[in-house]
C-alpha positions as CSV (number, residue, x, y, z in Angstrom):
1,X,1.9,-16.8,12.9
2,X,-1.8,-16.8,12.5
3,X,-2.2,-13.9,14.9
4,X,0.5,-11.9,13.1
5,X,-1.2,-12.6,9.7
6,X,-4.6,-11.6,11.1
7,X,-3.2,-8.4,12.5
8,X,-1.5,-7.6,9.2
9,X,-4.7,-8.3,7.3
10,X,-6.7,-6.0,9.6
11,X,-3.9,-3.4,9.2
12,X,-4.0,-3.5,5.4
13,X,-7.8,-3.4,5.3
14,X,-8.0,-0.4,7.6
15,X,-5.2,1.4,5.9
16,X,-6.9,0.9,2.5
17,X,-10.2,2.1,3.8
18,X,-8.5,5.2,5.3
19,X,-6.8,6.0,2.1
20,X,-10.0,5.6,0.1
21,X,-11.8,8.1,2.4
22,X,-9.2,10.8,2.8
23,X,-6.2,10.0,0.5
24,X,-3.0,11.9,1.4
25,X,-4.1,15.4,2.4
26,X,-2.7,18.2,0.2
27,X,-1.9,20.3,3.3
28,X,0.3,17.4,4.7
29,X,1.9,17.0,1.3
30,X,2.8,20.7,1.2
31,X,4.0,20.7,4.8
32,X,6.2,17.6,5.0
33,X,6.1,15.9,1.5
34,X,5.3,12.3,1.0
35,X,7.1,9.0,1.8
36,X,7.7,8.4,-1.9
37,X,9.3,11.8,-2.3
38,X,11.6,11.0,0.7
39,X,12.5,7.7,-0.7
40,X,13.1,9.3,-4.1
41,X,15.4,11.9,-2.5
42,X,17.5,9.1,-1.0
43,X,17.7,7.2,-4.4
44,X,18.6,10.4,-6.2
45,X,21.4,11.1,-3.7
46,X,22.8,7.6,-4.2
47,X,22.5,7.9,-8.0
48,X,24.5,11.1,-7.9
49,X,27.3,9.6,-5.8
50,X,27.5,6.0,-7.1
51,X,26.5,6.1,-10.7
52,X,29.7,7.3,-12.3
53,X,30.5,7.4,-16.0
54,X,34.0,6.1,-15.3
55,X,32.6,2.7,-14.0
56,X,32.7,-0.3,-16.1
57,X,29.2,-2.0,-16.7
58,X,29.8,-4.8,-14.2
59,X,31.1,-2.4,-11.5
60,X,28.1,-0.1,-12.2
61,X,25.7,-3.0,-11.7
62,X,27.4,-3.7,-8.3
63,X,27.1,-0.1,-7.4
64,X,23.4,-0.1,-8.3
65,X,22.8,-3.3,-6.3
66,X,24.5,-1.7,-3.3
67,X,22.3,1.3,-3.7
68,X,19.0,-0.7,-3.7
69,X,20.3,-2.8,-0.8
70,X,21.0,0.3,1.2
71,X,17.5,1.7,0.4
72,X,15.7,-1.4,1.4
73,X,17.7,-1.8,4.6
74,X,16.8,1.8,5.6
75,X,13.1,1.2,4.6
76,X,13.0,-1.9,6.8
77,X,14.6,-0.2,9.8
78,X,12.3,2.8,9.6
79,X,9.2,0.6,9.1
80,X,10.1,-1.7,12.0
81,X,10.8,1.2,14.3
82,X,7.5,2.9,13.4
83,X,5.5,-0.3,13.7
84,X,7.0,-1.1,17.2
85,X,6.4,2.5,18.4
86,X,2.8,2.6,17.0
87,X,1.8,-0.8,18.5
88,X,3.1,0.2,21.9
89,X,0.7,3.2,22.0
90,X,-3.1,3.1,22.8
91,X,-5.1,2.3,19.7
92,X,-1.8,1.4,18.0
93,X,-3.4,-0.5,15.1
94,X,-5.3,2.6,14.1
95,X,-2.2,4.8,14.3
96,X,-0.3,2.2,12.3
97,X,-3.0,2.1,9.6
98,X,-2.8,5.9,9.2
99,X,0.9,5.6,8.6
100,X,0.5,2.6,6.2
101,X,-2.3,4.4,4.3
102,X,0.3,6.8,2.9
103,X,1.8,4.0,0.9
104,X,-1.4,3.2,-1.0
105,X,-2.5,5.2,-4.1
106,X,-6.0,4.0,-4.8
107,X,-7.7,7.4,-4.3
108,X,-5.1,9.5,-6.1
109,X,-4.9,7.1,-9.0
110,X,-8.7,7.3,-9.5
111,X,-8.6,11.1,-9.3
112,X,-5.8,11.4,-11.9
113,X,-7.4,9.0,-14.3
114,X,-10.8,10.6,-13.9
115,X,-9.2,14.0,-14.6
116,X,-8.1,12.7,-18.0
117,X,-11.6,11.7,-18.9
118,X,-13.0,15.1,-17.8
119,X,-10.2,16.9,-19.6
120,X,-10.9,15.0,-22.8
121,X,-14.5,16.2,-22.6
122,X,-13.2,19.7,-22.9
123,X,-10.5,19.3,-25.5
124,X,-7.8,17.0,-26.9
125,X,-5.1,19.4,-25.7
126,X,-6.4,19.3,-22.1
127,X,-6.6,15.5,-22.3
128,X,-3.0,15.3,-23.4
129,X,-1.9,17.6,-20.6
130,X,-3.8,15.5,-18.0
131,X,-2.5,12.1,-19.2
132,X,1.1,13.5,-19.3
133,X,1.0,13.6,-15.5
134,X,0.5,9.9,-15.2
135,X,2.5,8.4,-18.1
136,X,6.0,8.7,-19.3
137,X,5.4,8.5,-23.0
138,X,5.4,11.4,-25.5
139,X,1.8,12.6,-25.6
140,X,2.2,15.4,-28.1
141,X,0.9,13.4,-31.0
142,X,-1.7,11.3,-29.3
143,X,-5.2,11.4,-30.6
144,X,-8.3,10.9,-28.4
145,X,-8.0,7.1,-28.7
146,X,-4.3,7.3,-27.8
147,X,-4.9,9.5,-24.7
148,X,-7.8,7.2,-23.6
149,X,-5.8,4.0,-24.0
150,X,-2.8,5.5,-22.1
151,X,-5.0,6.5,-19.2
152,X,-6.6,3.0,-19.0
153,X,-3.3,1.3,-19.3
154,X,-1.9,3.5,-16.5
155,X,-5.0,2.7,-14.4
156,X,-4.6,-1.0,-14.8
157,X,-0.8,-1.1,-14.3
158,X,-0.9,1.2,-11.3
159,X,-3.7,-0.8,-9.7
160,X,-1.1,-3.5,-9.4
161,X,1.9,-1.3,-8.4
162,X,0.1,1.3,-6.3
163,X,-2.6,-0.7,-4.6
164,X,-2.3,-4.4,-4.8
165,X,1.4,-4.6,-4.4
166,X,1.6,-2.5,-1.2
167,X,-1.4,-4.5,0.2
168,X,0.3,-7.8,-0.4
169,X,3.5,-6.8,1.3
170,X,1.6,-5.2,4.2
171,X,-0.3,-8.4,4.7
172,X,2.8,-10.5,4.6
173,X,5.3,-8.3,6.5
174,X,3.4,-5.4,8.0
175,X,4.6,-1.8,7.6
176,X,8.3,-2.8,7.0
177,X,7.2,-4.9,4.1
178,X,5.1,-2.2,2.6
179,X,8.0,0.3,2.8
180,X,10.4,-2.1,1.2
181,X,8.0,-2.7,-1.6
182,X,7.4,1.0,-2.2
183,X,11.1,1.7,-2.1
184,X,11.9,-0.9,-4.7
185,X,9.0,0.3,-6.9
186,X,10.2,3.9,-6.6
187,X,13.7,2.9,-7.5
188,X,12.5,1.1,-10.5
189,X,10.6,4.1,-11.7
190,X,13.6,6.4,-11.2
191,X,16.6,4.3,-12.3
192,X,15.2,1.1,-13.7
193,X,15.3,2.4,-17.3
194,X,17.1,0.9,-20.3
195,X,19.0,4.1,-21.1
196,X,22.7,4.7,-21.4
197,X,22.9,6.1,-17.8
198,X,20.7,3.5,-16.1
199,X,20.9,0.2,-18.0
200,X,23.7,-1.1,-15.7
201,X,23.1,1.0,-12.5
202,X,19.4,0.3,-12.5
203,X,19.6,-3.3,-13.4
204,X,19.3,-4.7,-9.8
205,X,16.4,-2.3,-9.0
206,X,14.5,-3.3,-12.2
207,X,15.0,-7.1,-11.6
208,X,14.0,-6.8,-7.9
209,X,10.9,-4.9,-8.8
210,X,10.0,-7.5,-11.4
211,X,10.3,-10.2,-8.7
212,X,8.3,-8.4,-6.0
213,X,5.5,-7.7,-8.5
214,X,5.0,-11.2,-9.7
215,X,2.2,-12.1,-7.2
216,X,0.6,-8.6,-7.2
217,X,0.3,-8.4,-11.0
218,X,-1.5,-11.7,-11.2
219,X,-3.7,-11.0,-8.2
220,X,-4.6,-7.6,-9.8
221,X,-5.6,-9.3,-13.0
222,X,-7.9,-11.6,-11.1
223,X,-9.4,-8.7,-9.2
224,X,-10.0,-6.8,-12.4
225,X,-11.9,-9.9,-13.7
226,X,-14.0,-9.9,-10.5
227,X,-14.6,-6.2,-10.9
228,X,-15.6,-6.7,-14.5
229,X,-18.2,-9.3,-13.5
230,X,-19.7,-7.0,-10.9
231,X,-19.7,-4.0,-13.3
232,X,-21.6,-5.7,-16.1
233,X,-18.6,-6.8,-18.2
234,X,-17.1,-10.2,-19.0
235,X,-14.8,-11.7,-16.5
236,X,-14.2,-14.6,-19.0
237,X,-13.0,-12.1,-21.6
238,X,-10.7,-10.6,-19.1
239,X,-9.1,-13.9,-18.1
240,X,-8.9,-15.0,-21.7
241,X,-7.0,-11.9,-22.7
242,X,-4.6,-12.6,-19.8
243,X,-3.9,-16.1,-20.8
244,X,-3.5,-15.1,-24.5
245,X,-1.7,-11.7,-24.3
246,X,-0.1,-11.0,-20.9
247,X,3.2,-12.6,-21.9
248,X,3.4,-10.5,-25.0
249,X,4.1,-7.4,-22.9
250,X,7.7,-6.3,-22.5
251,X,7.2,-6.4,-18.7
252,X,6.8,-9.8,-17.0
253,X,4.1,-8.2,-14.9
254,X,2.4,-5.1,-16.4
255,X,0.8,-7.2,-19.2
256,X,-1.4,-9.1,-16.7
257,X,-3.6,-6.2,-15.4
258,X,-3.5,-4.4,-18.7
259,X,-4.6,-7.5,-20.6
260,X,-7.3,-8.2,-18.1
261,X,-8.7,-4.6,-18.4
262,X,-8.5,-4.8,-22.2
263,X,-10.5,-8.0,-22.3
264,X,-13.0,-6.7,-19.8
265,X,-13.7,-3.6,-21.8
266,X,-13.5,-5.2,-25.3
267,X,-10.6,-3.0,-26.2
268,X,-7.1,-3.3,-27.6
269,X,-4.5,-1.7,-25.3
270,X,-0.7,-1.3,-25.6
271,X,0.6,-1.2,-29.2
272,X,3.3,1.1,-30.5
273,X,4.1,4.2,-28.5
274,X,6.8,6.8,-28.3
275,X,8.9,8.1,-25.4
276,X,11.3,11.0,-25.3
277,X,14.3,9.1,-26.5
278,X,12.9,6.0,-28.2
279,X,9.9,4.3,-29.9
280,X,8.5,1.1,-28.5
281,X,6.8,-1.3,-30.8
282,X,4.7,-2.8,-28.1
283,X,2.3,-5.8,-28.6
284,X,-1.4,-5.3,-28.6
285,X,-3.3,-6.7,-25.6
286,X,-6.9,-7.7,-26.1
287,X,-8.8,-8.3,-29.4
288,X,-11.4,-5.6,-29.4
289,X,-11.4,-2.1,-30.9
290,X,-8.5,0.4,-30.4
291,X,-10.6,3.6,-30.8
292,X,-11.0,4.1,-27.0
293,X,-12.6,7.3,-25.7
294,X,-13.5,9.2,-22.5
295,X,-16.5,6.9,-21.9
296,X,-14.2,3.9,-21.9
297,X,-12.1,5.6,-19.3
298,X,-15.2,5.9,-17.2
299,X,-16.0,2.2,-17.7
300,X,-12.5,1.3,-16.7
301,X,-12.8,3.4,-13.5
302,X,-16.0,1.6,-12.6
303,X,-14.2,-1.8,-12.9
304,X,-11.3,-0.4,-10.9
305,X,-13.6,0.7,-8.0
306,X,-15.2,-2.7,-8.0
307,X,-11.8,-4.5,-8.1
308,X,-10.6,-2.3,-5.2
309,X,-13.7,-3.1,-3.2
310,X,-13.2,-6.8,-3.8
311,X,-9.7,-6.5,-2.5
312,X,-10.8,-4.7,0.6
313,X,-13.6,-7.1,1.3
314,X,-11.4,-10.2,0.8
315,X,-8.9,-8.8,3.4
316,X,-11.6,-7.9,5.9
317,X,-13.2,-11.4,5.5
318,X,-9.7,-13.0,5.7
319,X,-8.9,-11.2,8.9
320,X,-12.2,-12.1,10.5
321,X,-11.7,-15.8,9.5
322,X,-8.2,-15.9,10.9
323,X,-9.3,-14.3,14.1
324,X,-12.1,-16.9,14.6
325,X,-9.6,-19.7,13.9
326,X,-7.1,-18.2,16.3
327,X,-9.7,-17.7,19.0
328,X,-11.0,-21.3,18.6
């Protein structure tokens, strides 16, 4: 057990380092796509065949539960086969880390959010266009503060979903665990919406995603607090905002990293926002100012980099400690 956990920690740390250095190359994306797009294609296929208007709500929930069960079983089988094949080859852990690195999004997340700040420096319209690539809300009426808050909120939430979550499941269950996590997270983003089409069919995916993200969201908030302390901001303010405001968020998880980032930056995040089909009167997280700007996005990115570094360092130290204990 200790040996397996040590191996998984080493795998996660190496995969995170690889992804930070090279990301997912554009040439590879153009040639074969990305694991998330493959998972998304499977979910879309199941949606087309199982999510029928003729189904009653309960039957539609059962169909949705069957769909996410099928997706997770496929993810586990592929992950287990790839892990076994990689570890049987020379330098198998390095090969496995390359495969696992495709499931982390720390580099691409940083690039997308940094692009919003750079675009805002040129014009509000360019800022809206950039932030529309990473959020689902209606950006057409957002002012500079609204664009900036949306980018920072996306950075905080996706630090949990796109970085910490895959790391946690890689550490616990290796590549199969990371693939299962990513599959559920992708399903939630595609069908886990409270719309007429998906409220019943996506129910199981949304609830399972909530469950899997419980530890990651809280760990992400703690890492953001550490990142704040090392970046010249207040970790106490970050943790205070978590305790006071995280539960106000509509999601049981997203409020934790978002509140931590709001407290660290002295901002208010969240609040009312509009989507294509509805308006959400979201609660405000944090007690600071709401007039965020591109400079605040830059400060959030610094905290994010420090938090990601703290995550990587903790894994590397944990793997070394477990290795020493196992050897002794």
